[in-house]
C-alpha positions as a Markdown table, in Angstrom:
| # | Residue | x | y | z |
|---|---|---|---|---|
| 1 | Met | 7.4 | 2.2 | 13.9 |
| 2 | Lys | 8.9 | 5.2 | 15.7 |
| 3 | Lys | 6.4 | 7.6 | 17.1 |
| 4 | Ala | 7.9 | 10.7 | 15.3 |
| 5 | Leu | 7.4 | 8.9 | 12.0 |
| 6 | Val | 3.8 | 7.7 | 13.0 |
| 7 | Ala | 2.9 | 11.4 | 13.8 |
| 8 | Lys | 4.4 | 12.5 | 10.5 |
| 9 | Ile | 2.4 | 10.1 | 8.3 |
| 10 | Lys | -0.9 | 10.1 | 10.2 |
| 11 | Asn | -3.9 | 10.5 | 8.0 |
| 12 | Lys | -1.8 | 10.0 | 4.9 |
| 13 | Lys | -3.9 | 8.3 | 2.2 |
| 14 | Leu | -2.2 | 5.7 | -0.1 |
| 15 | Pro | -3.6 | 3.9 | -3.1 |
| 16 | Ile | -3.9 | 0.2 | -3.1 |
| 17 | Ile | -4.8 | -2.2 | -5.8 |
| 18 | Ile | -6.7 | -5.4 | -5.0 |
| 19 | Glu | -7.1 | -8.3 | -7.5 |
| 20 | Lys | -8.6 | -11.7 | -7.0 |
| 21 | Asp | -6.1 | -14.4 | -8.3 |
| 22 | Glu | -7.0 | -17.7 | -10.0 |
| 23 | Asp | -6.6 | -19.5 | -6.7 |
| 24 | Gly | -9.2 | -17.3 | -5.0 |
| 25 | Phe | -6.7 | -15.2 | -2.9 |
| 26 | Tyr | -6.9 | -11.4 | -2.8 |
| 27 | Val | -3.6 | -10.0 | -3.9 |
| 28 | Val | -3.0 | -6.3 | -2.7 |
| 29 | Glu | -0.4 | -3.9 | -3.8 |
| 30 | Cys | 0.5 | -0.3 | -2.8 |
| 31 | Pro | 2.2 | 1.0 | -5.9 |
| 32 | Val | 3.8 | 4.0 | -4.1 |
| 33 | Phe | 6.5 | 1.7 | -2.9 |
| 34 | Ser | 8.4 | -0.9 | -4.9 |
| 35 | Asp | 7.8 | -4.6 | -3.8 |
| 36 | Cys | 5.0 | -3.6 | -1.6 |
| 37 | Phe | 2.4 | -6.3 | -2.0 |
| 38 | Thr | 0.8 | -9.2 | -0.1 |
| 39 | Gln | -2.3 | -11.5 | -0.2 |
| 40 | Gly | -5.1 | -12.8 | 2.0 |
| 41 | Lys | -7.9 | -15.3 | 1.9 |
| 42 | Thr | -10.4 | -12.5 | 2.3 |
| 43 | Ile | -10.3 | -8.7 | 1.4 |
| 44 | Asp | -10.2 | -8.0 | 5.2 |
| 45 | Glu | -7.2 | -10.2 | 5.7 |
| 46 | Ala | -5.4 | -8.7 | 2.6 |
| 47 | Leu | -6.1 | -5.2 | 3.9 |
| 48 | Ile | -4.6 | -6.1 | 7.3 |
| 49 | Asn | -1.6 | -7.6 | 5.7 |
| 50 | Ile | -0.9 | -4.7 | 3.4 |
| 51 | Arg | -0.9 | -2.3 | 6.4 |
| 52 | Glu | 1.8 | -4.4 | 8.0 |
| 53 | Val | 3.8 | -4.6 | 4.7 |
| 54 | Ile | 3.5 | -0.7 | 4.3 |
| 55 | Glu | 4.8 | -0.3 | 7.9 |
| 56 | Leu | 7.7 | -2.5 | 7.1 |
| 57 | Cys | 8.4 | -0.6 | 3.9 |
| 58 | Leu | 8.4 | 2.7 | 6.0 |
| 59 | Glu | 11.3 | 1.4 | 8.1 |
| 60 | Glu | 13.4 | 2.3 | 5.2 |
| 61 | Lys | 14.5 | 5.9 | 4.8 |
| 62 | Glu | 14.0 | 6.0 | 1.1 |
| 63 | Asn | 10.3 | 5.0 | 1.5 |
| 64 | Gln | 9.9 | 7.6 | 4.2 |
| 65 | Glu | 11.2 | 10.3 | 1.8 |
| 66 | Thr | 8.9 | 8.9 | -1.0 |
| 67 | Leu | 6.0 | 9.2 | 1.3 |
| 68 | Glu | 6.8 | 12.7 | 2.5 |
| 69 | Ser | 6.8 | 13.9 | -1.2 |
| 70 | Tyr | 3.7 | 11.9 | -2.2 |
| 71 | Asn | 0.8 | 14.3 | -2.6 |
| 72 | Pro | -1.4 | 13.5 | -5.5 |
| 73 | Gln | -4.2 | 15.8 | -6.4 |
| 74 | Glu | -6.3 | 13.0 | -7.9 |
| 75 | Leu | -6.2 | 9.2 | -8.3 |
| 76 | Ser | -7.9 | 7.1 | -10.9 |
| 77 | Leu | -7.8 | 3.4 | -11.9 |
| 78 | His | -8.8 | 2.3 | -15.3 |
| 79 | Ser | -8.6 | -1.0 | -17.1 |
| 80 | Ile | -8.5 | -1.7 | -20.8 |
| 81 | Ser | -9.0 | -4.9 | -22.7 |
| 82 | Ile | -6.3 | -5.9 | -25.1 |
């Protein structure tokens, strides 16, 4: 990633969602960017992998613009049974 971009996004917090699938893998997604997901055998591995995927996503100008305008005041995750 370019140094100017790294400086611009430093300390930016992004939401991620982690779910354990039926095969025991941890699937992690960053909903700020489309198609930004990966998996790992452990949560730590999944977190390392999602950082790499986010960096790849940020190589695209559209995602850089999305990140610049992303400033939520509050985040919350809920689940419901259906």
